[in-house]
C-alpha positions in Angstrom: -19.3 -28.6 52.0 -15.9 -28.3 53.6 -13.4 -25.9 52.7 -10.4 -29.1 52.0 -12.9 -30.4 49.8 -13.8 -27.9 47.9 -9.9 -27.0 47.3 -9.4 -30.6 46.2 -12.2 -30.6 43.9 -10.9 -27.4 42.7 -7.6 -28.6 42.1 -9.0 -32.1 40.2 -10.8 -29.3 38.1 -8.2 -27.7 37.2 -6.4 -30.6 36.2 -9.4 -31.6 34.1 -9.3 -28.4 32.0 -5.7 -29.1 31.3 -6.5 -32.4 29.9 -9.8 -30.8 27.9 -7.3 -28.0 26.5 -4.6 -30.2 25.8 -7.0 -32.1 23.4 -7.0 -29.2 21.2 -3.8 -27.8 21.3 -0.3 -28.1 22.5 0.7 -26.7 25.8 3.9 -26.9 28.0 4.3 -27.8 31.5 6.0 -24.4 32.1 3.2 -22.7 30.3 0.0 -24.5 32.1 2.0 -23.5 36.0 1.5 -19.9 35.0 -2.3 -20.4 34.3 -3.5 -22.5 37.0 -2.5 -20.2 40.0 -5.3 -17.9 37.9 -8.5 -19.8 38.5 -10.9 -19.5 41.6 -13.6 -21.5 42.5 -17.0 -21.2 44.2 -19.6 -23.3 45.8 -23.4 -23.5 45.0 -25.7 -25.1 46.8 -28.7 -27.1 45.1 -30.9 -24.7 43.8 -28.8 -21.9 43.9 -28.8 -19.0 41.0 -25.1 -18.5 39.3 -26.7 -16.4 36.2 -30.3 -14.6 36.7 -31.3 -13.5 33.3 -31.5 -10.2 32.5 -28.0 -9.9 34.3 -24.9 -9.6 32.1 -22.9 -13.0 32.6 -19.6 -12.0 33.7 -17.9 -15.8 33.9 -17.2 -18.8 32.4 -18.1 -21.9 34.8 -16.5 -24.8 34.6 -18.1 -27.9 36.9 -15.3 -29.8 39.1 -18.4 -31.4 40.7 -22.4 -31.2 40.7 -24.7 -30.4 37.7 -26.0 -27.0 36.6 -29.1 -26.4 34.7 -29.1 -23.6 31.7 -32.6 -22.3 31.4 -34.8 -19.4 29.7 -38.6 -18.4 31.0 -41.0 -18.5 27.8 -43.9 -15.4 27.5 -46.5 -17.7 29.6 -43.4 -17.6 32.5 -42.5 -21.5 31.9 -39.1 -22.3 32.8 -37.4 -24.4 29.2 -34.1 -26.0 30.5 -32.1 -25.6 27.4 -29.0 -27.6 28.5 -27.6 -29.5 31.7 -23.7 -28.7 32.2 -22.4 -31.9 34.4 -19.1 -32.7 36.0 -16.1 -31.6 33.5 -18.2 -29.0 31.4 -18.2 -25.2 30.6 -21.5 -23.4 31.2 -22.1 -19.8 30.2 -24.2 -17.7 28.3 -21.6 -17.3 25.6 -23.1 -14.2 24.0 -24.0 -12.1 27.3 -20.1 -13.3 28.4 -18.4 -12.0 25.1 -20.6 -8.8 24.6 -21.5 -7.9 28.2 -25.3 -7.8 27.0 -28.2 -9.0 29.8 -28.1 -12.7 29.8 -31.0 -14.7 27.8 -30.1 -17.3 30.4 -30.5 -18.0 33.7 -27.9 -20.7 35.4 -28.7 -22.7 38.3 -27.0 -25.5 39.9 -29.4 -28.5 40.4 -27.2 -30.2 43.1 -24.4 -28.5 45.3 -21.6 -27.8 42.6 -18.3 -26.7 43.0 -17.1 -24.7 40.0 -14.1 -22.9 38.3 -14.5 -19.2 37.5 -13.4 -18.0 34.3 -13.8 -13.9 33.7 -13.1 -12.5 30.5 -10.2 -10.6 31.6 -8.7 -13.8 32.7 -9.6 -15.7 29.5 -7.7 -13.2 27.8 -4.7 -13.7 29.6 -4.7 -17.3 29.2 -5.0 -16.7 25.8 -1.8 -14.2 26.1 0.0 -16.8 28.4 -0.5 -19.9 25.9 1.2 -20.2 22.8 -1.8 -21.7 20.9 -4.1 -19.7 23.1 -6.1 -18.2 20.4 -6.3 -21.2 18.6 -7.7 -22.5 21.7 -10.1 -19.6 22.3 -11.3 -20.5 18.8 -12.2 -24.2 18.8 -13.6 -23.6 22.3 -16.4 -21.0 20.4 -16.7 -23.5 17.9 -17.7 -26.3 20.7 -20.3 -23.7 21.7 -21.9 -23.7 18.0 -22.0 -27.5 17.7 -24.1 -27.4 20.9 -26.6 -24.7 20.0 -26.8 -26.4 16.3 -27.4 -29.9 17.8 -30.3 -28.5 20.0 -32.1 -26.5 17.5 -31.9 -29.7 15.0 -33.0 -32.1 17.7 -36.3 -30.3 18.3 -37.1 -29.5 14.6 -35.8 -33.1 13.2 -35.7 -35.7 15.7 -38.4 -37.3 17.1 -38.9 -37.5 20.9 -38.0 -41.0 21.1 -35.0 -40.2 19.3 -34.1 -36.7 21.6 -34.3 -39.1 24.8 -32.0 -41.4 23.5 -29.5 -39.4 22.3 -30.1 -37.1 26.0 -29.5 -40.7 27.6 -25.8 -41.0 25.8 -24.9 -37.3 26.2 -25.8 -37.3 30.0 -25.4 -41.0 31.5 -27.4 -41.0 34.8 -28.9 -37.7 34.6 -32.7 -39.6 35.2 -31.3 -40.2 38.7 -30.0 -36.7 39.4 -32.5 -34.4 37.8 -36.4 -33.9 38.3 -38.7 -35.4 35.8 -40.4 -32.0 34.8 -36.5 -30.7 34.0 -36.2 -33.4 31.9 -38.9 -32.9 30.0 -38.3 -29.6 29.3 -35.4 -30.5 27.8 -36.8 -32.5 25.5 -39.6 -30.4 25.1 -42.4 -32.6 25.9 -44.5 -33.3 28.7 -43.8 -35.0 31.8 -46.8 -37.4 30.7 -45.1 -38.0 27.0 -41.4 -39.0 29.0 -42.9 -41.3 31.5 -44.5 -42.9 28.2 -40.6 -43.2 26.4 -39.1 -44.4 29.7 -41.8 -47.0 29.4 -41.5 -47.8 25.9 -37.7 -48.4 26.7 -37.9 -50.5 29.1 -40.8 -52.6 27.3 -38.0 -52.9 24.0 -34.9 -53.6 25.9 -33.6 -57.0 26.2 -34.1 -57.1 29.8 -37.5 -55.4 29.9 
């Protein structure tokens, strides 16, 4: 990807972060002008690793363009997809990032991706520059908790079809962007079961 295109996506990503932050707290134009110059960007090609399990996750990644996958490897050596991060969403191992401990997860680019990078030091600076920075940090942490809670609840409470429908609501067009075995892993089902769910949905649709 050309440098000019990356720079455009970087600036668009910074604007997206500003809009997302403003949903939680009030941020003046003057405050944000002090913050926007702190953001750096990076390009990751398809299948490239952003974080490997066992490394300290020293960054929060904001997806300006592309798609990331957060996963872990079980005792059998099989990869289990925990979450997908599409455009205008964040990706990190929050515990590793905050505590400086080895990450339990790996983060990989599923597509060519441009991300904005937020270090721990930069995050602290953002909190101090913004009048409601501490409140913003607390609300971001709450959002991360809700993602974890929703994932755990879906596995133990929801049926595979309910998980499948919720995934399609949360991640539009994911089926066209991600290999089916990653999606099956995310839903905690086999690829064969995923094929059956897709067929059942088509048969039950008004145009099926």
